[in-house]
C-alpha positions in Angstrom: -82.6 55.5 187.5 -86.3 54.7 187.1 -88.3 55.0 190.3 -90.0 51.7 191.5 -93.6 53.1 191.2 -92.9 54.2 187.6 -91.4 50.8 186.7 -94.6 49.1 187.9 -96.7 51.3 185.8 -94.5 50.6 182.7 -94.5 46.8 183.2 -98.3 46.4 183.0 -98.8 47.9 179.6 -95.7 46.2 178.3 -96.9 42.9 179.6 -100.3 43.4 177.9 -98.5 44.3 174.6 -96.5 41.1 174.9 -99.7 39.0 175.3 -101.3 40.7 172.3 -98.3 40.1 170.1 -98.3 36.4 171.2 -101.9 36.0 170.2 -101.3 37.7 166.8 -98.4 35.3 166.1 -100.5 32.3 167.1 -103.4 33.4 164.8 -101.0 33.9 161.9 -99.2 30.7 162.5 -102.4 28.5 162.7 -104.0 30.1 159.6 -106.9 31.5 161.6 -106.6 35.1 160.3 -109.1 34.8 157.4 -111.8 33.2 159.6 -111.1 35.8 162.4 -111.3 38.7 159.8 -114.6 37.3 158.4 -116.1 37.2 161.9 -115.3 40.9 162.7 -118.2 43.4 162.0 -117.4 45.7 159.0 -118.4 49.3 159.7 -121.0 50.5 157.2 -120.2 53.5 155.0 -121.8 56.7 156.3 -122.0 57.8 152.7 -124.1 54.8 151.7 -126.4 55.3 154.7 -126.8 59.1 154.0 -127.4 58.5 150.3 -129.9 55.7 151.0 -131.9 58.0 153.2 -132.3 60.7 150.5 -132.1 58.7 147.2 -135.9 57.8 147.0 -136.7 61.6 146.9 -134.2 62.4 144.1 -135.7 62.7 140.7 -134.5 63.3 137.1 -136.2 66.2 135.2 -136.4 66.2 131.4 -137.8 69.3 129.6 -138.8 70.4 126.2 -139.1 74.0 125.0 -139.3 76.0 121.8 -136.4 78.3 121.1 -136.0 80.9 118.4 -133.6 80.1 115.6 -130.8 82.5 114.8 -131.8 85.1 112.2 -130.9 84.0 108.7 -131.0 85.9 105.4 -133.3 84.0 103.0 -131.4 85.6 100.1 -128.4 83.6 101.0 -130.2 80.2 101.1 -130.3 78.2 97.8 -133.9 77.4 96.8 -132.8 73.7 96.4 -131.6 73.6 100.1 -134.9 75.2 101.2 -136.8 72.5 99.4 -134.6 69.8 101.1 -134.4 71.2 104.6 -137.4 73.5 104.9 -137.5 77.1 106.1 -134.8 77.9 108.6 -136.7 80.7 110.2 -139.1 80.3 113.2 -138.4 78.1 116.2 -136.7 74.8 117.0 -137.4 72.2 119.7 -134.8 72.1 122.5 -134.5 69.3 125.1 -132.7 69.6 128.4 -132.2 67.7 131.6 -131.6 68.4 135.3 -132.3 67.0 138.7 -134.7 67.7 141.6 -135.7 66.6 145.1 -139.1 65.9 146.6 -139.7 68.2 149.5 -143.4 67.6 150.1 -144.7 64.1 149.4 -148.4 64.9 150.2 -148.5 67.8 147.6 -146.0 66.0 145.2 -143.7 69.1 145.2 -140.2 68.9 143.8 -137.6 71.6 144.4 -135.2 72.3 141.5 -133.3 75.2 139.8 -135.2 77.9 137.9 -132.8 77.6 134.9 -133.7 73.9 134.6 -137.4 74.6 133.9 -137.2 78.1 132.4 -139.9 78.7 129.8 -140.6 75.0 129.3 -143.5 73.5 127.3 -143.2 70.1 128.8 -141.8 68.6 132.0 -141.2 64.9 132.6 -140.2 63.7 136.1 -138.5 60.3 136.5 -138.8 59.0 140.0 -136.2 56.9 141.8 -138.3 53.8 141.3 -138.3 54.4 137.5 -141.8 55.8 137.1 -142.1 58.6 134.5 -144.7 61.2 135.2 -145.6 64.6 133.8 -144.9 67.7 135.9 -146.2 71.3 136.1 -144.1 74.3 137.1 -145.8 75.8 140.1 -143.5 78.9 140.3 -140.0 80.0 139.5 -137.7 82.7 141.0 -134.8 83.7 138.7 -133.3 85.9 141.4 -132.4 82.8 143.6 -132.5 80.3 140.7 -135.1 78.2 142.4 -138.3 76.6 141.1 -141.1 74.3 142.3 -142.5 71.5 140.2 -145.7 69.5 141.0 -145.7 65.9 139.8 -149.1 65.0 138.3 -150.7 61.7 139.3 -147.9 60.8 141.8 -148.5 58.5 144.7 -146.3 56.9 147.4 -143.7 59.6 147.2 -141.0 60.1 149.9 -139.8 63.5 150.8 -136.1 64.2 151.7 -135.3 65.4 155.2 -134.2 69.0 155.2 -131.3 70.1 157.4 -130.0 73.4 158.7 -127.5 75.2 156.4 -126.8 77.8 159.1 -125.2 75.0 161.2 -122.7 74.1 158.5 -118.9 74.5 159.0 -116.1 74.5 156.5 -114.8 70.9 156.3 -118.1 69.2 156.9 -118.9 66.3 154.6 -120.9 67.1 151.5 -122.6 64.5 149.3 -124.1 65.4 145.9 -127.0 63.4 144.4 -128.5 63.7 141.0 -128.4 62.8 137.3 -125.2 64.3 135.8 -125.2 63.9 132.0 -128.5 62.0 132.4 -126.8 59.3 134.6 -129.5 58.8 137.2 -128.7 57.8 140.8 -125.2 59.2 140.8 -123.5 60.0 144.2 -120.3 62.0 144.7 -118.5 62.8 147.9 -116.5 65.9 149.1 -116.5 68.5 151.8 -117.9 72.0 152.4 -115.0 74.0 150.9 -116.4 77.5 151.8 -119.6 79.2 153.0 -121.3 82.5 152.0 -119.7 82.6 148.6 -121.2 85.6 146.9 -122.7 84.6 143.5 -121.9 88.1 142.1 -118.2 87.3 142.5 -118.8 84.4 140.1 -120.2 86.7 137.4 -123.9 86.6 138.1 -124.9 90.2 138.8 -128.6 89.5 138.5 -128.8 87.0 141.4 -129.0 87.3 145.2 -127.2 84.3 146.7 -124.6 83.4 149.2 -123.6 79.9 148.1 -122.1 76.8 149.6 -118.9 75.9 147.9 -118.0 72.2 147.7 -115.4 70.0 146.0 -118.0 67.2 145.6 -118.2 66.5 141.9 -121.1 68.5 140.3 -121.6 68.3 136.6 -124.2 69.4 134.0 -127.4 67.5 134.9 -126.7 67.8 138.7 -128.5 71.2 138.7 -131.5 71.1 141.0 -130.4 68.0 142.9 -129.7 67.9 146.6 -126.4 68.4 148.4 -126.7 66.4 151.7 -124.7 66.1 154.9 -123.3 63.0 156.6 -126.6 62.5 158.5 -128.6 62.3 155.2 -130.2 65.7 155.4 -130.5 68.2 152.5 -128.2 71.2 153.1 -128.3 72.7 149.7 -129.6 72.6 146.1 -126.8 72.2 143.5 -126.9 75.0 141.1 -123.5 75.9 139.5 -120.1 74.4 138.7 -116.9 76.1 137.7 -114.9 73.6 135.6 -111.6 73.5 133.8 -108.0 72.4 134.6 -107.6 72.2 138.3 -111.0 73.6 139.0 -114.0 71.4 139.6 -115.6 73.9 142.0 -119.3 73.2 142.8 -121.8 75.5 144.4 -125.2 74.9 146.1 -128.0 77.2 147.3 -128.3 76.9 151.1 -131.4 74.9 152.0 -132.6 77.5 154.6 -133.0 80.0 151.8 -134.4 77.4 149.4 -137.0 76.4 152.0 -138.2 80.0 152.4 -138.4 80.5 148.6 -140.3 77.2 148.1 -142.9 78.2 150.7 -143.6 81.4 148.9 -143.7 79.7 145.5 -146.2 77.1 146.9 -148.4 79.9 148.3 -148.5 82.3 145.4 -146.2 81.2 142.6 -143.8 84.1 142.9 -141.3 85.5 145.4 -141.1 89.1 146.6 -137.6 90.4 147.1 -136.9 93.7 148.9 -135.2 96.3 146.8 -133.4 99.6 147.7 -132.4 100.9 144.3 -128.6 101.2 144.9 -125.6 100.2 142.8 -122.8 99.4 145.3 -119.1 98.5 145.2 -116.9 97.3 148.0 -114.6 99.8 149.7 -111.7 99.2 152.1 -110.0 101.8 154.3 -106.7 101.1 152.4 -108.3 101.6 149.0 -110.0 104.8 150.2 -106.6 106.2 151.4 -105.0 105.4 148.1 -107.8 107.2 146.3 -107.6 110.3 148.5 -103.9 110.6 147.9 -104.5 110.8 144.2 -104.6 114.5 143.2 -106.8 113.6 140.2 -109.4 111.8 142.3 -112.9 112.8 141.5 -114.3 112.1 144.9 -112.8 112.0 148.4 -113.8 108.7 150.1 -114.4 107.9 153.8 -111.4 105.9 155.0 -113.4 102.9 156.3 -114.6 99.5 155.1 -118.2 99.3 153.8 -120.5 99.4 150.8 -119.9 102.5 148.6 -122.9 103.9 146.8 -121.9 104.2 143.1 -125.3 105.1 141.9 -128.8 105.9 143.3 -131.6 104.8 140.9 -134.3 107.4 140.2 -137.7 107.0 141.9 -136.2 104.3 144.2 -136.5 103.8 148.0 -132.8 104.9 148.2 -133.6 108.2 146.5 -136.6 108.8 148.8 -134.4 108.0 151.9 -131.9 110.6 150.8 -128.9 108.4 149.9 -126.3 110.0 147.6 -123.5 108.9 145.3 -120.3 108.6 147.4 -122.1 107.6 150.6 -120.6 104.7 152.5 -123.0 102.3 154.2 -121.2 100.9 157.2 -124.1 99.4 159.2 -127.7 98.1 158.6 -130.0 97.3 161.5 -127.0 97.9 163.8 -125.1 95.1 162.1 -121.7 96.0 160.5 -121.5 96.2 156.7 -118.0 95.5 155.3 -119.1 94.9 151.7 -122.2 95.0 149.5 -123.0 91.3 150.0 -123.4 91.9 153.8 -125.9 94.7 153.1 -127.8 92.8 150.5 -128.1 89.8 152.7 -129.8 91.9 155.4 -132.0 93.6 152.8 -133.2 90.2 151.6 -134.3 89.4 155.1 -136.1 92.7 155.5 -139.8 93.3 155.0 -141.2 95.3 152.1 -142.5 98.7 153.2 -141.0 98.4 156.8 -138.3 100.9 157.9 -134.8 99.6 157.7 -132.1 101.7 159.6 -128.9 102.4 157.8 -125.7 104.0 159.2 -124.0 106.0 156.4 -120.7 108.0 156.3 -120.9 111.1 154.1 -117.7 113.0 153.9 -116.6 113.4 157.6 -120.1 112.9 159.0 -121.9 109.8 160.2 -125.6 109.8 159.4 -128.5 107.6 160.5 -131.1 107.1 157.7 -134.2 105.1 157.5 -135.2 103.4 154.2 -138.3 101.4 153.3 -137.5 98.6 150.8 -139.9 98.2 147.9 -140.6 95.0 146.0 -138.0 94.2 143.4 -139.5 94.9 139.9 -140.0 91.7 138.0 -138.1 91.4 134.7 -140.2 91.9 131.6 
């Protein structure tokens, strides 16, 4: 049997429910529903508001460059064809397209990808309001795939607000803006699918990046455009897509890294990356045990997780510090190292020439070594 006090508490919500149902029936019966619906405020889309905040800073970048033609044996070319089509040797004009985002309105600076403006002869920037202006590449950093372009003769620019990529969580909203396939002012929506995705695992061994992974649609031409959050702040620079059946995985460079690189490019036109001179592979305790049980194993490995030294480059900081093949790096600056990407991330944050403490397992011994990173040699 229901207690009297509980019956009283149940009657009140049931009575209110009855009143609400009666009002709903009255509204439907008298035909007032359309007028009532029209009078109710419609919540504005957060996507529209976020995109509106950043869209004036998003630009389209068109480039031209000379590229060498494929070698061709002139002996195989009919003289008549040569007269008709000209000499196939030499170079040809290539055109490309990408996106970018204004990060400094006073200095007319646009952040984009290095691969968008690599070795270009001409850069044209189309602003959100339709103006088409020439651009100049201030500096480019292939290691992080970032570049800075200055718009010539620009006025009344608006810079995008930059967010904090370290505050991101998996599942946060992610909105991509740019000009995929040349279609300017395109907006797509998704979420942050993963964080700290090592670009080396995607097949780019010459880069140093922990990427933001998103399912927001990113296509050719989105490169260099912004990835923004629900508040309308830039959290990344779109750089890479993995397409194919069931794929559609997009990747963006975290804005905190992009901001640091852009500051260096603006100051001197190039970025200095600390370098140790090591070739590393990941090692787990389980993999080490399996190796050590193999009678044909060439090397007995420490049965711990870490970054295994596969090769020490000659005349490198690593050689000077005494690192050897087979060493297992398990900590850097007192932070644990479970794989090479964890070590390289801390190396990237280190200062060139300043001592960086490493904890290394060699055989059965744990050693403390000090290494002084040098500047990464520039290609070419």
